[in-house]
C-alpha positions in Angstrom: -44.3 245.8 -156.6 -46.3 246.9 -153.5 -45.6 243.6 -151.8 -41.9 243.9 -152.5 -41.8 247.4 -151.0 -43.6 246.2 -147.9 -41.1 243.4 -147.5 -38.3 246.0 -147.4 -39.9 248.0 -144.6 -38.1 247.3 -141.3 -40.2 246.3 -138.3 -38.6 246.5 -134.9 -39.8 244.2 -132.0 -39.2 245.1 -128.4 -40.7 244.2 -125.0 -41.2 246.9 -122.5 -42.3 246.8 -118.9 -45.6 248.7 -118.8 -47.8 248.8 -115.8 -45.8 246.0 -114.3 -46.4 243.7 -117.2 -44.1 242.8 -120.1 -45.6 244.2 -123.3 -44.8 243.6 -126.9 -44.4 246.6 -129.1 -43.8 246.4 -132.9 -42.4 249.6 -134.5 -42.6 250.1 -138.2 -39.9 252.5 -139.3 -36.4 253.3 -138.3 -37.2 255.1 -135.0 -36.8 252.9 -131.9 -36.7 255.5 -129.1 -38.3 258.9 -129.7 -36.9 260.3 -126.5 -33.2 259.6 -127.3 -33.5 260.5 -131.0 -32.2 264.1 -131.2 -32.1 264.1 -135.0 -33.6 267.2 -136.5 -35.6 264.9 -138.7 -37.2 263.2 -135.8 -40.9 262.5 -136.7 -43.5 265.0 -135.5 -46.3 262.5 -135.7 -46.8 258.9 -134.4 -49.4 256.5 -135.8 -50.5 254.3 -132.8 -52.5 251.1 -133.4 -54.5 249.6 -130.6 -55.6 246.1 -131.4 -58.8 244.3 -131.0 -59.3 241.1 -129.1 -57.1 239.0 -128.9 -54.6 241.7 -128.6 -51.7 240.3 -130.6 -49.8 243.1 -132.3 -48.1 240.8 -134.9 -51.5 240.4 -136.7 -51.3 244.1 -137.6 -47.8 244.1 -139.2 -49.1 244.0 -142.8 -51.5 246.9 -142.0 -48.8 248.9 -140.3 -46.4 248.4 -143.3 -49.1 249.5 -145.7 -49.7 252.7 -143.6 -46.0 253.4 -143.4 -45.6 253.0 -147.1 -48.6 255.1 -148.0 -47.3 258.0 -145.8 -44.0 257.9 -147.8 -42.2 256.5 -144.7 -42.4 259.9 -143.0 -44.2 258.8 -139.8 -43.5 255.7 -137.6 -46.3 253.2 -137.0 -46.4 251.4 -133.7 -48.6 248.6 -132.6 -48.9 247.5 -128.9 -50.1 244.2 -127.5 -52.7 244.0 -124.8 -51.4 243.4 -121.3 -51.1 239.6 -120.7 -51.4 238.7 -124.4 -47.7 238.4 -125.1 -44.8 236.8 -123.2 -41.2 237.7 -124.0 -39.1 234.8 -125.3 -36.4 233.5 -123.0 -33.3 235.7 -122.8 -35.2 238.6 -124.2 -34.3 242.0 -122.6 -37.3 243.7 -121.1 -36.9 247.5 -121.5 -37.8 249.7 -118.5 -38.3 253.4 -118.2 -37.5 255.7 -115.3 -41.0 257.2 -115.3 -43.2 256.2 -112.4 -46.2 255.8 -114.6 -44.5 252.9 -116.4 -43.1 251.2 -113.4 -46.2 251.2 -111.1 -48.5 248.3 -111.3 -52.0 248.9 -112.6 -54.9 247.4 -110.6 -56.8 244.7 -112.6 -54.6 245.3 -115.6 -56.1 242.4 -117.4 -59.6 243.8 -117.2 -60.9 246.5 -119.6 -60.2 249.4 -117.2 -56.7 248.1 -116.7 -56.1 247.7 -120.4 -57.0 251.4 -121.0 -54.7 252.5 -118.2 -52.0 250.2 -119.7 -52.1 252.1 -123.0 -52.1 255.4 -121.3 -49.1 254.5 -119.2 -47.2 253.5 -122.4 -48.1 256.7 -124.3 -47.2 258.9 -121.4 -43.8 257.2 -120.9 -42.6 256.3 -124.3 -43.9 259.2 -126.5 -42.6 262.7 -126.0 -45.3 265.4 -125.4 -44.3 267.3 -128.5 -45.0 264.3 -130.8 -48.5 264.4 -132.1 -50.6 261.2 -132.1 -52.9 259.5 -134.5 -54.8 256.7 -132.8 -56.2 253.7 -134.8 -58.4 251.4 -132.8 -59.7 248.1 -134.0 -62.8 246.5 -132.4 -62.4 246.8 -128.7 -59.4 248.9 -129.4 -61.8 251.6 -130.6 -63.4 251.8 -127.2 -59.9 252.0 -125.6 -59.1 254.8 -128.0 -62.2 256.8 -127.1 -61.4 256.3 -123.4 -57.9 257.6 -123.9 -59.4 260.8 -125.4 -61.7 261.1 -122.4 -59.2 260.3 -119.7 -56.2 262.1 -121.1 -57.2 265.2 -122.9 -53.7 266.6 -122.5 -52.3 264.1 -125.0 -51.8 265.7 -128.5 -54.1 263.4 -130.4 -55.0 265.1 -133.7 -57.1 262.3 -135.2 -58.7 259.0 -134.2 -59.8 256.2 -136.6 -62.2 253.5 -135.3 -62.2 250.3 -137.3 -65.1 248.0 -136.8 -65.7 249.7 -133.5 -67.0 247.9 -130.4 -67.9 250.9 -128.3 -71.1 250.3 -126.3 -73.6 247.7 -124.9 -71.2 244.9 -125.8 -72.8 242.4 -123.5 -76.3 243.1 -125.0 -75.2 242.4 -128.6 -76.0 239.0 -130.1 -72.4 237.8 -129.8 -72.1 239.4 -126.4 -75.1 237.5 -125.0 -73.3 234.2 -126.0 -69.7 235.2 -125.2 -70.3 236.9 -121.9 -71.6 234.0 -119.8 -69.3 231.6 -121.6 -66.2 233.6 -120.7 -67.4 234.3 -117.2 -68.4 230.8 -116.2 -66.3 228.5 -118.4 -63.0 230.4 -118.3 -61.8 228.4 -115.3 -62.3 225.1 -117.2 -60.3 226.6 -120.0 -57.5 227.5 -117.6 -57.3 224.0 -116.3 -57.5 222.4 -119.8 -55.0 224.8 -121.2 -52.4 224.1 -118.5 -52.9 220.3 -118.7 -52.7 220.1 -122.5 -50.4 223.0 -123.5 -48.0 223.5 -120.6 -46.1 220.2 -121.2 -46.3 220.7 -125.0 -42.9 221.4 -126.6 -42.5 224.9 -128.2 -41.7 223.2 -131.6 -45.1 221.5 -131.6 -46.9 224.7 -130.7 -45.1 226.5 -133.5 -46.1 223.8 -135.9 -49.7 224.0 -134.9 -49.8 227.8 -135.3 -48.1 227.7 -138.7 -50.6 225.1 -139.9 -53.5 227.2 -138.5 -52.2 230.4 -140.2 -51.8 228.5 -143.5 -55.4 227.3 -143.3 -56.6 230.9 -142.7 -54.2 232.1 -145.5 -52.5 234.5 -143.0 -48.9 235.5 -143.0 -46.9 237.0 -140.2 -43.2 237.8 -139.7 -43.5 237.2 -135.9 -44.8 233.8 -135.1 -47.3 234.3 -132.3 -46.6 231.3 -130.0 -48.4 233.2 -127.3 -51.7 232.1 -128.7 -51.1 228.7 -127.2 -49.5 229.9 -123.9 -51.6 228.9 -121.0 -51.0 232.2 -119.2 -52.1 234.2 -122.3 -55.1 232.0 -122.8 
């Protein structure tokens, strides 16, 4: 029964220009634009999920649906992708806002500092000040959530949940000692390999590879994340 209910929950996908970068946002619930929704029943609280790494928002759809269902569908649940981790499909409209914070480019947006400013720009531009926030950070998203609290105390955050948090001395951890030099020194080789192998690969082949990989991992997603194999996102 629970799975049937979750299947009925609407999930709205949109791409917005945030910090000069197209950003995927998945919205669980009927509210697409909190600014233009003048209904008296407009939600007073938004649950905002900040992903781990890689920052693909589609991985969190089942979690978002479960949260929305458990709150009796009273509060919208939004999940944002990390900057540079999602590309809009061809002919997809990129939404823009009039606020300067959303239009201005963020320096080093693909770095950790830039990713934090990227989330702040979105919250300041797309969430009205009177709507309270509940932040949920996963892994490195927990660190981003804590930095949001530190850098923007004016935001009406009433609660923050940190799931499997990565919050300090990441490079000194056992995994960090391996991953840090690998990512710093071998990323250029990955760039070249990715472009040579994946750039000429047809989208149908990429989709097939991703579907097979998800089946092996026993994962399901409504939004097929072809960005996993996009050279730019890699």
